[in-house]
Each structure stands twice: as structure tokens, then as C-alpha cells.
ROBA-231327 format. One line per 10 residues: number of its first residue (from 1); for each residue x, y, z of C-alpha. Coordinates in pm, whole numbers, always signed. Last residue first. Layout:
N
NUM = X/Y/Z  ...
This chain:
601
601 = +2713/-2501/-618  +2479/-2205/-614  +2337/-2108/-950  +2379/-1746/-1055  +2674/-1792/-1290  +2513/-2109/-1423  +2220/-1900/-1547  +2455/-1704/-1772  +2605/-2020/-1919  +2256/-2155/-1984
591 = +2154/-1830/-2152  +2451/-1843/-2388  +2260/-1810/-2714  +1999/-1571/-2575  +2240/-1336/-2398  +2479/-1348/-2694  +2206/-1275/-2948  +2072/-984/-2740  +2421/-837/-2708  +2505/-843/-3076
581 = +2874/-758/-3032  +3007/-498/-3274  +3255/-613/-3535  +3140/-384/-3821  +2986/-684/-3996  +2793/-751/-3674  +2911/-1010/-3421  +2739/-1294/-3232  +2608/-1478/-3537  +2844/-1772/-3578
571 = +2987/-1629/-3898  +3016/-1279/-3758  +3236/-1410/-3482  +3249/-1460/-3107  +3539/-1655/-2956  +3498/-2015/-2849  +3504/-2207/-2520  +3337/-1937/-2308  +3508/-1824/-1988  +3254/-1750/-1716
561 = +3268/-1460/-1475  +3168/-1369/-1121  +3135/-1055/-905  +3161/-780/-1166  +3133/-441/-995  +2823/-221/-1023  +2728/-247/-653  +3090/-193/-551  +3108/+133/-744  +3272/+161/-1083
551 = +3609/+228/-1248  +3811/+5/-1017  +3595/-287/-1126  +3751/-279/-1472  +4099/-327/-1328  +3976/-614/-1110  +3820/-768/-1420  +4157/-769/-1593  +4319/-933/-1290  +4034/-1186/-1276
541 = +4108/-1287/-1634  +4471/-1362/-1549  +4370/-1544/-1230  +4122/-1754/-1427  +4396/-1855/-1669  +4633/-1942/-1385  +4371/-2137/-1190  +4268/-2349/-1491  +3888/-2377/-1497  +3849/-2282/-1864
531 = +4172/-2464/-1948  +4038/-2754/-2157  +3764/-2532/-2303  +4025/-2279/-2411  +4202/-2562/-2591  +4518/-2740/-2480  +4744/-2837/-2773  +5042/-2636/-2651  +5017/-2786/-2303  +5048/-2512/-2039
521 = +5380/-2385/-1910  +5258/-2032/-1829  +5461/-1849/-2088  +5376/-2108/-2353  +5007/-2104/-2277  +4999/-1722/-2288  +5173/-1725/-2624  +4920/-1968/-2768  +4623/-1761/-2630  +4713/-1422/-2772
511 = +4601/-1499/-3126  +4286/-1683/-3026  +4176/-1395/-2797  +3981/-1555/-2513  +3608/-1501/-2470  +3455/-1376/-2147  +3097/-1372/-2018  +3053/-1135/-1727  +2873/-1097/-1396  +2682/-822/-1215
501 = +2476/-911/-908  +2133/-1025/-788  +1990/-1073/-1139  +1715/-869/-1309  +1967/-780/-1583  +2302/-917/-1471  +2528/-950/-1774  +2851/-786/-1893  +2979/-914/-2225  +3354/-934/-2272
491 = +3527/-1004/-2601  +3883/-1085/-2706  +4053/-1105/-2368  +4419/-1209/-2349  +4551/-871/-2454  +4367/-685/-2181  +4202/-372/-2321  +3889/-580/-2371  +3837/-571/-1994  +3847/-192/-1980
481 = +3603/-153/-2270  +3364/-407/-2120  +3341/-221/-1792  +3271/+107/-1969  +3007/-43/-2200  +2807/-230/-1936  +2611/+66/-1797  +2467/-43/-1464  +2145/+77/-1305  +2101/-66/-955
471 = +1749/-184/-872  +1855/-469/-645  +1746/-724/-906  +1998/-558/-1137  +1907/-309/-1408  +2135/-333/-1711  +2136/-49/-1965  +2146/-190/-2315  +1847/+3/-2443  +1540/-154/-2592
461 = +1460/-347/-2279  +1188/-605/-2252  +822/-686/-2191  +714/-441/-1923  +336/-457/-1874  +133/-140/-1830  -224/-149/-1704  -444/+102/-1886  -773/-89/-1874  -756/-202/-2239
451 = -411/-348/-2187  -89/-159/-2246  +232/-319/-2374  +601/-283/-2306  +954/-214/-2426  +1200/+6/-2241  +1418/+271/-2406  +1229/+533/-2207  +1148/+780/-2486  +1004/+1087/-2315
441 = +714/+1242/-2504  +684/+1621/-2527  +713/+1629/-2905  +1030/+1418/-2880  +1225/+1385/-2555  +1532/+1162/-2520  +1744/+1277/-2816  +1656/+1642/-2757  +1754/+1612/-2392  +2085/+1447/-2480
431 = +2167/+1728/-2722  +2052/+1995/-2477  +2304/+1883/-2213  +2340/+2156/-1952  +2168/+1935/-1694  +1941/+1688/-1868  +1597/+1837/-1908  +1261/+1908/-1745  +1181/+1564/-1606  +851/+1379/-1641
421 = +642/+1389/-1322  +370/+1616/-1460  +315/+1427/-1781  +445/+1236/-2081  +583/+887/-2120  +694/+665/-2406  +731/+287/-2382  +894/+134/-2689  +697/-136/-2869  +828/-59/-3220
411 = +506/+124/-3314  +526/+329/-2996  +342/+243/-2675  +211/+554/-2502  +175/+625/-2132  +21/+943/-1993  +48/+1135/-1669  -144/+1377/-1448  -275/+1116/-1205  -38/+822/-1182
401 = -39/+588/-1479  -175/+232/-1436  -1/-68/-1283  +339/-228/-1316  +195/-553/-1453  +251/-912/-1341  -9/-883/-1067  -302/-663/-1171  -405/-406/-915  -656/-122/-926
391 = -833/-47/-598  -540/-143/-376  -294/+32/-609  -63/-83/-890  +178/+186/-1003  +271/+395/-1307  +494/+703/-1325  +694/+610/-1019  +1035/+772/-958  +1076/+1140/-1059
381 = +1002/+1044/-1422  +1356/+1100/-1554  +1496/+893/-1267  +1287/+610/-1402  +947/+466/-1334  +743/+155/-1286  +531/+28/-1000  +462/-296/-816  +220/-308/-527  +323/-588/-294
371 = +33/-720/-87  +141/-842/+256  -113/-1103/+360  +76/-1421/+273  -124/-1450/-50  -13/-1101/-152  +345/-1195/-75  +324/-1509/-288  +129/-1347/-574  +395/-1080/-622
361 = +673/-1336/-587  +512/-1549/-857  +441/-1254/-1088  +799/-1131/-1112  +946/-831/-932  +1083/-638/-1231  +1325/-356/-1147  +1358/-30/-952  +1023/-60/-781  +834/-258/-521
351 = +585/-111/-275  +484/-308/+32  +156/-320/+214  -7/-374/+551  +301/-434/+765  +213/-444/+1135  +372/-771/+1248  +727/-638/+1243  +843/-786/+914  +939/-1116/+1082
341 = +589/-1122/+1235  +437/-1121/+886  +652/-1420/+797  +550/-1600/+1115  +181/-1533/+1046  +221/-1680/+697  +357/-2017/+811  +146/-2230/+1048  -145/-1997/+1123  -188/-1868/+766
331 = -112/-2218/+642  -437/-2347/+791  -642/-2053/+659  -494/-2095/+310  -584/-2464/+306  -944/-2374/+398  -968/-2106/+127  -828/-2345/-131  -1086/-2608/-33  -1375/-2358/-46
321 = -1275/-2219/-386  -1145/-1867/-446  -1309/-1731/-762  -1266/-1354/-788  -995/-1356/-1055  -758/-1159/-832  -859/-1380/-540  -774/-1688/-747  -425/-1552/-815  -376/-1464/-449
311 = -495/-1806/-332  -284/-1994/-587  +32/-1804/-489  -34/-1848/-117  -111/-2218/-167  +213/-2274/-356  +405/-2101/-76  +229/-2304/+192  +307/-2627/+8  +671/-2519/-18
301 = +680/-2426/+350  +529/-2757/+462  +771/-2954/+245  +1068/-2761/+381  +990/-2818/+747  +1307/-3003/+842  +1467/-2703/+1009  +1713/-2646/+724  +1423/-2660/+478  +1227/-2401/+674
291 = +1528/-2173/+708  +1597/-2201/+336  +1238/-2106/+254  +1238/-1808/+489  +1574/-1690/+360  +1465/-1732/-3  +1142/-1536/+50  +1302/-1248/+237  +1595/-1247/-7  +1363/-1231/-309
281 = +1174/-940/-150  +1508/-765/-100  +1609/-829/-463  +1282/-690/-595  +1351/-335/-469  +1200/-195/-152  +946/+29/+10  +786/-117/+319  +460/-20/+484  +314/-25/+833
271 = +658/-55/+988  +712/-222/+1328  +1026/-27/+1430  +1168/-284/+1671  +1070/-601/+1485  +1160/-442/+1151  +1499/-349/+1297  +1555/-711/+1406  +1488/-823/+1045  +1675/-538/+880
261 = +2016/-603/+1036  +2205/-691/+715  +2036/-395/+542  +2219/-151/+768  +2124/+179/+604  +1853/+285/+847  +1592/+560/+842  +1261/+618/+1016  +951/+783/+872  +619/+859/+1042
251 = +339/+870/+784  +133/+1190/+765  +57/+1168/+393  +294/+1456/+310  +572/+1279/+498  +507/+948/+321  +506/+1107/-24  +831/+1291/+54  +996/+964/+160  +852/+809/-156
241 = +1038/+1066/-367  +1381/+1018/-210  +1360/+638/-199  +1256/+619/-565  +1503/+887/-679  +1799/+685/-552  +2042/+904/-354  +1821/+817/-57  +1973/+470/-66  +1705/+215/+32
231 = +1650/+160/+404  +1340/+365/+476  +1125/+233/+762  +774/+365/+699  +519/+402/+979  +145/+466/+994  -5/+654/+1289  -145/+932/+1074  -186/+845/+709  -124/+589/+437
221 = -324/+281/+340  -610/+475/+179  -354/+698/+7  -253/+401/-208  -590/+444/-381  -470/+728/-601  -458/+1105/-546  -177/+1044/-297  +54/+904/-563  -7/+1195/-801
211 = +27/+1445/-519  +374/+1329/-421  +496/+1274/-777  +357/+1612/-882  +532/+1776/-585  +869/+1635/-693  +822/+1731/-1058  +703/+2079/-961  +1014/+2119/-743  +1215/+2051/-1057
201 = +1407/+1741/-1156  +1723/+1781/-1362  +1878/+1452/-1469  +2255/+1492/-1472  +2391/+1258/-1736  +2636/+976/-1667  +2937/+975/-1902  +2947/+793/-2231  +2737/+503/-2351  +2450/+302/-2209
191 = +2382/+577/-1959  +2400/+564/-1581  +2198/+846/-1429  +2319/+1144/-1229  +2048/+1298/-1016  +2031/+1676/-1016  +1781/+1802/-758  +1528/+2075/-689  +1552/+2272/-1015  +1325/+2580/-1003
181 = +1009/+2535/-1209  +781/+2531/-904  +940/+2841/-755  +1218/+2906/-504  +1232/+3273/-404  +995/+3215/-112  +1237/+2966/+39  +1515/+3223/+17  +1302/+3487/+185  +1206/+3254/+472
171 = +1572/+3156/+499  +1676/+3519/+544  +1390/+3568/+791  +1556/+3319/+1024  +1821/+3585/+1091  +2184/+3488/+1040  +2404/+3508/+1350  +2372/+3139/+1439  +2452/+3023/+1088  +2808/+2909/+1149
161 = +2715/+2735/+1475  +2439/+2527/+1320  +2656/+2456/+1017  +2945/+2330/+1231  +2714/+2118/+1446  +2579/+1938/+1140  +2913/+1927/+958  +3107/+1753/+1234  +3238/+1867/+1569  +3213/+1528/+1743
151 = +3587/+1487/+1797  +3613/+1181/+1571  +3427/+1328/+1276  +3093/+1226/+1127  +2920/+1486/+910  +3211/+1599/+691  +3207/+1931/+505  +3395/+1985/+178  +3403/+2319/-10  +3471/+2265/-380
141 = +3686/+2512/-576  +3603/+2480/-944  +3803/+2293/-1208  +3741/+1939/-1074  +4007/+1695/-1195  +4179/+1593/-873  +3941/+1373/-675  +4137/+1128/-460  +4057/+1336/-150  +3688/+1272/-213
131 = +3729/+896/-182  +3929/+933/+140  +3666/+1175/+274  +3399/+916/+199  +3572/+666/+424  +3628/+934/+687  +3254/+998/+721  +2932/+1138/+575  +3045/+1386/+315  +2875/+1716/+233
121 = +3001/+1860/-93  +2999/+2230/-176  +3044/+2441/-490  +2890/+2188/-725  +2960/+2261/-1090  +2724/+1981/-1188  +2963/+1838/-1448  +3279/+1858/-1238  +3124/+1743/-913  +2949/+1454/-1087
111 = +3262/+1358/-1281  +3486/+1361/-973  +3244/+1156/-766  +3232/+892/-1041  +3612/+879/-1062  +3647/+856/-684  +3418/+553/-687  +3057/+569/-573  +2934/+345/-289  +2774/+635/-97
101 = +2562/+714/-402  +2586/+1083/-486  +2289/+1319/-450  +2313/+1668/-604  +2073/+1892/-409  +2000/+2235/-557  +2018/+2563/-367  +1765/+2819/-243  +1883/+2792/+118  +1556/+2613/+195
91 = +1634/+2359/-80  +1973/+2282/+75  +1810/+2263/+418  +1546/+2020/+291  +1820/+1792/+159  +2025/+1840/+476  +1732/+1719/+685  +1678/+1428/+445  +2037/+1311/+472  +2066/+1378/+848
81 = +1786/+1127/+910  +1998/+844/+771  +2050/+662/+439  +2419/+679/+357  +2588/+1005/+262  +2747/+1185/-29  +2541/+1503/-74  +2652/+1747/-343  +2540/+2110/-316  +2462/+2291/-642
71 = +2426/+2667/-620  +2104/+2824/-746  +2058/+3042/-440  +2395/+3095/-270  +2602/+2866/-48  +2870/+3086/+109  +2949/+2945/+451  +2677/+3156/+616  +2409/+3049/+369  +2482/+2684/+441
61 = +2466/+2757/+813  +2134/+2934/+775  +2000/+2627/+592  +2124/+2401/+870  +1951/+2610/+1137  +1631/+2625/+929  +1631/+2247/+886  +1675/+2194/+1261  +1390/+2436/+1341  +1155/+2275/+1088
51 = +1238/+1932/+1231  +1171/+2049/+1587  +837/+2200/+1477  +743/+1870/+1311  +817/+1663/+1621  +1073/+1380/+1630  +957/+1056/+1795  +1209/+812/+1951  +1294/+477/+1795  +1483/+314/+2083
41 = +1833/+162/+2084  +1987/+452/+2271  +1847/+698/+2020  +1697/+591/+1688  +1508/+876/+1526  +1142/+846/+1426  +1026/+1118/+1191  +712/+1325/+1132  +556/+1320/+1478  +300/+1605/+1482
31 = +353/+1853/+1766  +372/+2155/+1535  +44/+2071/+1355  -53/+2317/+1084  +264/+2528/+1078  +503/+2236/+1124  +315/+2034/+863  +350/+2317/+612  +718/+2358/+692  +779/+1991/+613
21 = +593/+1963/+284  +635/+2333/+204  +1002/+2271/+132  +888/+2103/-191  +819/+2427/-377  +516/+2632/-475  +524/+2976/-640  +398/+2862/-979  +113/+2672/-816  +96/+2298/-880
11 = -250/+2178/-975  -456/+1886/-849  -746/+1702/-1015  -511/+1508/-1238  -608/+1331/-1560  -509/+968/-1624  -390/+887/-1975  -358/+570/-2184  -205/+526/-2531  -177/+255/-2792
1 = +12/+269/-3124
């Protein structure tokens, strides 16, 4: 068993809470630009005192409509400035934010509202209202407010008007009543089995994440005049927490949810740093490479990419040769400068989380001049618990623990975590909490190793939870159960770990197959292999998949599938004696089939 700890020099006072991040800036420097808001195509500055005023108005409105201290307020909204303002307003009213991904299905929304006991939900637009209106199984009365409405009298204006008669002092008192151990947010996590659990993060957890990051060397690249363009879903703990880190560090933050328009937005916003998941970095690289090949400059790009990787790796070792340095300088003018310009020309660093980046991509971006600092964390650790930093980086690892935290590798290789950022408990679920936390150590379900310097390397996954390249957590069990309910399907294995989308391997029930062939006028002697590309068979499987996809969000939905020629069995090694699928065996045995699902043809 190995273990590594990093002590913290900071403390969190018992009376502290995360609202002090914004209100503290407003008191110290009212004219400080904390956000950039897009108006008329321009990213206009938003002052700290204006932000504090807007948050107070919204908090008074929440109080006026009946939100009490300790109440849970659900927030179903895309990434935009209103999200973070409402988040601070919910905290300032003494309540707890319950983020919901904007892509969530009606069933997922229903469970979160039911389990959290939310009294209010703030929806973004008519699309979300349609989803909410399908919710029927919530026992408590839920007040629904909609931000965007056709006549312009949406939730923001409604709350401002509703709270006009409440004195600002009421919000001051409510803020003062929120302590470090008060829950700040309930984030519902995808589990490998059963319903999602509400992960309770306190204000101390949030502040420990902020101060832990800023106590490290990343703080040298943050500060006044720097800019962060946030485009990840704020319902994700990583985006939420890093937004708070940036604000505390003095970074100006802008928000956009239109990932398809990121390149022109980068040019307009000119971010100093980028927070993203591996899939976005993959897209940047793949798009640049494809563009070069389409323009007849593919060989130059590939040589430049190889040089960037070699240069970064040699720099890490401290032995960059003269020839390599010269080649790098040439490609910096021909290729790398254009890539940096595509990201706005001012980007000094990028942070990657939510899934494994891969050493080659890490070296590539570092060699291009945009070092990507990879970190590791979970919802239960308030985002990052380890991270590479400018003064301590090792590509291929997820860095060292943040200040105030410890990492331990159990005898079976499982990563266990303890410290200031580790969650308090699962919401009203002591059994799940007890199963996840033992003697103060959180069992992550991930496998890894620690080197002698405290750098953590992720080596595998003990749990079955799939994490896509986009950082989306997907529990395969529910999807598989729905698909197996179809008579024609014997087994279904959902795949997609570290891949751009979710897919499935399907086996056909040998008892149902003859009848299906007869009903569909297929040759009686045709095997599954013979008909694996048959349009009728694929349509039948797609119908079952469509049913499964109705139970999850778009990001969790199965996009492609492959029909395997033979069913699983105990004899061939894919099934246990109790007829459970050995997922690891299947993924290993059919790795070529899985790769084919992600290969363009």
C-alpha cells in the first residue's frame, strides 16, 4: 500500500461560505471586472459591484417566492452567466443548488426532484419546460420558473420584481447563517447500479477546492487581466468549481454553450486559459490535421505533430537536442502559431479533466506552446483532487494531490482519497455513504499507482461506470436491461470508455432467431453472421436501442451498435456460472469489434 499527502497552509473558518468569493471582491474592488457578458456581439465587462447587486436582487426574489434556508432549488440551464448568478443567489438565500444537466430526460429530472425534495426548479427555456411538464411522480409541490419566455418577462425579471420590497439586510442575514459545513450543492452522479445518488458538497468543500488549486503553481498563470471562456456544462462539478477558482484568482470569466462555434468565439474572447475534457482537445487536433490533409499539407502537419511530441517529451527530460530545437522553431512558424491563433492567440495553458487525455495529446499541445495540465477527480471530490502544475508536471499522469489532500493505493490497486475536498455524504443515503467511505477514505473504484514523487497514474477502472472522452459518466446497466427486454436480443454490452460516444455490442437470442427469420422471409439456414448487416435485422435491433435511449440523455444514448456472430456463454468465457456478463472479458475479447465502431468508413 502506497500513500502520498500534501499539507495545506490554509484553513476554512466555520462561518465561511462560498458567497464570499463574489461579495468579497465587490467589497475590496467594486470596479473589478469579474465577468464578460456578450452584448451585441461584443464581450462587455461586468463589474463586481454590479454582480453583487444582481445576485442580491435574485436572492431577494427567491426569498419572496417562498424559498427558505435549507431548501433545495434545482437549476436546469445551459452554460450562461445567468446560471452562475442564480447559483450565488440560491446560496445567498440560504438554499442549496441542485444542478441538472440540460440534456436530461424527463425521467432523470423526475428522480432528481423527487430525491432532493426540491421546492423550486429554474428552467432555461420552452424545451426544458416540455421536459418538466412530463414529470408526474414528484410528491412535493414544485414551483417552476422559466428564464427565457417569448414576452421577455422571464424568471430573472420576475425574481427582481418579486423581491423589490425585501430589504437587502435580509440577504445579509441569510448569507451569515450559512456556515462551512452547510450543504452548497447536491450533484446527482451516475452509479453502476440503481438510481443516481445525490452527492452532497458543502461550502467547505467548494472553498477547499478553490484554495487548494490556488495554493499550487497554477496560481502563477492566473490573476488580473487573464480570461477564461467557460463552455463546459456548469452542472458538471469540474466547470462549477473551476469557475469559482477563476473568480477568486481575479480571472475574467465568460460563458458560452455553443461548442460548434467555439473557434470564432475563441478569436473574439481571446482566453488566457481553457478548461475542457479530452474529447474537445481531440477534436481540435483532429480538425487541424484533417484541414491540413485536405489542403495538401498533411505531411507537413504530421511532421510538425511528431516534432511537437518529441520536443515536449525531451523538454520534460531536460535534454532537447540542437537539431530538434531547430526543427521545432521552423514548425512553430509554419504550424504551431496557427493553432495558437485558432484558440485566440493568448492561451497560456489548458486544464483537462473528466477522463484520460493520453500522453501523445498532452505532449502535442505542450510542444505547440499550450501546455495541458491534466488532473483527476470525481463529483465526490469537488472536481480536482490531483493535478499537474507548471512547477510539477509529468505527462501521462494526473499530477500530485492538491493541498490538504491525500491519495492512497489499496492492496488491490484501488485509488482511495481523503482530505478537504472529499464530500460529506450522499444525500439521505447513509448506506451508500458507508459503502463508499471507510475510515475516512473514499473508495473511488478507479485503479492507479503512485510514484515516489506523488504523481498519480490512472491504470484502469474497478467499477463499471463508463466515462466517455467528453467526460460524461454513463451507467451501462439501465441501458442494457432495456435492450435485453427485447425478445430478439440475448445480451447487450454498452461500451464507450474514453471514446467519443456510447455504442453497444449485441448478441442475438438463438431461440428467438429462427422465428424472426421465418416472419421476415429470411433463409432458414442463414446464420447471425450472414444477416449481421441485413437491414431488417438491424432495424429490429435499432428499435430496441431506441427504447433504451428514451431512458437517458442524448449524451448517454447509444449511437452505434455491432451484432456479434455468436451468443455469450459460460463455456466460451463471457458469462459467469450465475449468467452474469464478464464485462472485462467481453471488452478484451471483442476489442477489434469495439474499435470498428469508432473507425470512420
